[in-house]
C-alpha positions in Angstrom: 56.2 154.2 128.9 55.5 154.1 125.1 59.0 152.7 124.5 58.3 149.8 127.0 55.0 149.0 125.2 56.8 148.9 121.8 59.4 146.5 123.1 56.8 144.3 124.8 54.7 144.3 121.6 57.7 143.3 119.5 58.4 140.4 121.8 54.7 139.2 121.6 54.8 139.4 117.8 58.0 137.4 117.8 56.4 134.7 120.0 53.4 134.6 117.7 55.5 134.2 114.6 55.1 130.6 113.5 57.9 128.2 112.6 58.9 127.9 109.0 58.1 124.9 106.8 61.0 122.9 105.4 60.1 124.2 102.0 60.5 127.8 103.2 63.9 127.0 104.8 65.1 125.3 101.6 63.9 128.2 99.4 65.8 130.6 101.7 69.1 128.9 101.0 68.6 128.4 97.3 67.7 132.1 97.0 70.5 133.4 99.2 73.2 131.2 97.7 72.1 130.4 94.1 75.6 129.7 92.7 77.1 127.7 95.6 78.6 124.3 94.8 78.0 123.3 98.5 75.0 122.8 100.7 72.0 121.9 98.5 74.4 120.8 95.7 76.5 118.6 98.1 73.9 116.3 99.7 75.3 113.3 97.7 78.4 113.3 99.9 76.2 112.8 103.1 75.3 109.4 104.3 72.4 109.1 106.7 73.3 106.2 109.0 70.5 106.0 111.6 67.0 107.6 111.8 64.9 107.5 115.0 61.2 108.4 115.1 59.8 109.7 118.3 56.1 110.5 118.1 54.3 112.8 120.5 50.7 111.8 119.7 48.9 114.2 122.1 51.0 117.1 120.7 50.6 115.9 117.1 54.4 116.2 116.7 57.0 113.9 115.2 60.5 114.3 116.5 63.1 112.7 114.0 66.7 112.3 115.0 69.5 111.0 112.7 73.2 110.6 112.5 75.1 111.2 109.3 78.7 111.0 107.9 80.3 113.4 105.5 83.9 114.1 104.7 85.0 111.7 107.5 83.0 113.4 110.3 79.8 112.3 112.1 77.0 114.7 112.7 73.6 114.7 114.5 70.4 116.1 113.0 66.9 116.8 114.4 63.7 117.7 112.7 60.4 118.2 114.5 57.3 118.3 112.4 54.1 119.8 114.0 50.5 119.2 113.3 51.2 115.6 112.2 48.1 113.5 111.5 48.5 110.3 113.4 46.0 107.5 112.7 44.9 104.5 114.7 45.2 101.9 112.0 47.3 101.2 108.9 45.6 102.2 105.6 46.8 102.4 102.0 47.0 106.2 102.3 49.3 106.4 105.4 52.9 105.6 106.3 53.8 103.2 109.1 57.0 103.4 111.1 58.2 101.9 114.4 58.5 104.4 117.3 62.1 104.4 118.5 61.1 105.1 122.1 58.7 102.2 122.7 58.8 100.0 119.6 55.1 100.4 118.7 53.9 100.9 115.2 52.7 104.4 114.3 50.6 105.4 111.3 50.7 108.9 109.8 49.5 110.7 106.8 52.5 111.7 104.7 53.9 115.0 105.8 53.7 117.8 103.2 56.9 119.9 103.3 55.0 123.0 102.1 52.3 122.8 104.8 53.9 121.4 108.0 55.9 123.7 110.2 59.1 122.3 111.5 62.0 123.0 113.8 65.5 121.8 112.9 69.0 121.5 114.3 72.4 120.0 113.2 75.7 120.1 115.1 77.8 120.9 112.0 79.6 124.2 112.0 77.8 125.4 108.9 74.5 125.2 110.6 75.8 126.5 113.9 77.5 129.6 112.5 75.3 130.3 109.5 71.8 129.4 110.4 71.1 128.5 114.1 70.8 132.1 115.4 68.5 133.1 112.5 66.4 129.9 112.8 65.9 130.8 116.4 64.5 134.2 115.4 62.2 132.4 113.0 61.1 130.0 115.7 62.4 127.1 113.6 65.3 126.0 115.8 65.2 123.0 118.1 66.8 123.9 121.4 68.6 127.0 122.6 70.0 129.5 120.2 73.7 130.2 120.0 74.9 133.8 120.0 75.0 135.6 116.7 78.3 134.9 114.9 80.7 137.8 115.0 83.2 138.0 112.1 86.8 138.1 113.2 88.0 139.6 109.9 86.7 141.8 107.1 88.7 140.0 104.4 86.0 137.3 104.1 82.4 137.8 103.3 79.7 137.5 105.9 78.5 133.9 106.6 74.8 134.8 106.1 74.6 138.3 104.6 70.8 138.2 104.2 70.3 136.8 107.8 68.0 134.0 106.5 67.0 130.9 108.5 68.0 127.8 106.6 69.3 124.2 106.4 72.7 122.6 106.1 73.5 119.7 103.7 73.0 117.2 106.5 69.5 118.3 107.2 68.8 118.4 103.4 70.1 114.8 103.1 67.8 113.7 106.0 64.8 115.3 104.2 65.8 113.5 101.0 65.9 110.2 102.9 62.5 110.9 104.5 61.1 111.7 101.0 62.5 108.4 99.7 60.7 106.5 102.5 57.4 108.2 101.7 57.1 109.8 105.1 57.4 113.3 103.7 56.4 114.7 100.3 
């Protein structure tokens, strides 16, 4: 009986665990791979082609979808920010964007990357194999988690030896684009 309670308690604690902020996910990758020439050092090779903004006013959530190009391949990214402060009118302090689902103008206070929890997803293989499973455990993954990646060989290092949730270069490039627009800071 005690074993059952322990498992149930761990599940409850896991569900109570909040999402990460984008800043925490970014810090994870910079700490785990400080000397890489990829990911956070390769966002300049990513071109963000399209950004869609889908607000959920009642839930205080902003769902952002984008497509990107890098190395001749197209990828899709999603970021969901929670506890977004939507406002009724445009003011000098807020950011206005057009909702992609109904074409109306929406006004929000800029989203602080250090304070707003988020969920992310990209369909690139780096994100899928290296981060998606761990982001799901951190409650920072949009959608269903893939199975944990199982290495096929021992001649190469583990894809994520510290098991940290994180971001791929496509998600980082999207965040940079959102920073340039003023929507996030």
